[in-house]
Phi, psi and omega in degrees: 000318180296319180295316179298322180294318178296321179298319179292318183294312187264004180053046185296329179294320178292320179297322177296316181296318179294321178297316178295322178297319178297318182291310185287316176297324178292324180296315178290317180297326179295318178298319178292319181296316180295334178273001178070030182274157184296325179259099187255218189299303185295319181300312183292323177296313182296320178296317181294316179296316180299319179295319177300311185295314178300315182294312182298313183293324179295319178293321180295321180289330178289317183282328180062215182279345183281333181080003180241142179278127180302146180295137178085002181277134178272107183275357184265357186296316181293318178301319179297321179291326177297315179300318178297315180297318179293331178300323177294319178295317179299321178298324178297324179287328180289323183274012188289333193252045169050056173097335178284140182277085177231164178092007180296321180293320178296320178296317179294324178296316177302318180299316180290322178299321176298320178296322177297318178298319178297319179298315179295317180296337179268358179093008179267075186290314182299318179296321178296316179294316180298319178295320179300314179298318179297319180296317181296320178298316180296314184291314185278308185290308182288335176298319178292319178297321179297320179295323179296318179295316182295328182292343179250023184254216191305133170243131182201180180239134173244123180252126184242130171256119185225157172291143182293138178202157185296330185236016185298314183301312181296320181296316181292321177296321177297318178300317179297316182294327180293336178287346181103357178285151172271121177268110185278310179218155177225129176225152181213155178208159178265129181229101188057240182265356184264148168263119181257121183240132177246124178250123169270117187235164176217135180164184183286160178298323180298313180292326179298313179295321178297321181296319179298316179297316181298317180296321181295337180272358177284140186300328185270349186277130177263310180219155175227123177241151185241168180270015181284000000 
């Protein structure tokens, strides 16, 4: 009885949930941060903590002093609103790269981190820890496998006609590398008023299509042709 009383007074159950949210959200966020992704350490921790707090407080307000949930009460409403709110954040990570469809994995990670927070706030600690371990395995382990597969995939040429500028070549090469493609060779020549750049690249068809879209959104680029 004394222990239960102390837990109620100091909200130890909520403190435990917030601590776990910081730890588990931080573990996933660290993997994202090390990979240079838009939603990193702080974002994932804050999302996990926020989901815990909303879930815990909503359940506490429903049960009140009786500790029992009233009959006919919908306990899923707050969880549904959390998912909706996190959807806006996830959309922001997808739209981060000026028209290129990137950031889907970061958006999905945010969505799962919110679910982990809801699980912790509902008292499902083992499930939250297990899900976190599964997410880290998927992000870290399968990410490496995906890179190995991509390194043995499509080889092609992308030819870019761009307005001449002092740093255009470097900027376009950087954009290509950021998509995850391997840039094998780069050559350029002057053709009338245009700077013509040929990139020999290697990577998956998905990254290849993203690279073309990204290049077309550069201010100096006039046309992009491919070796398909």
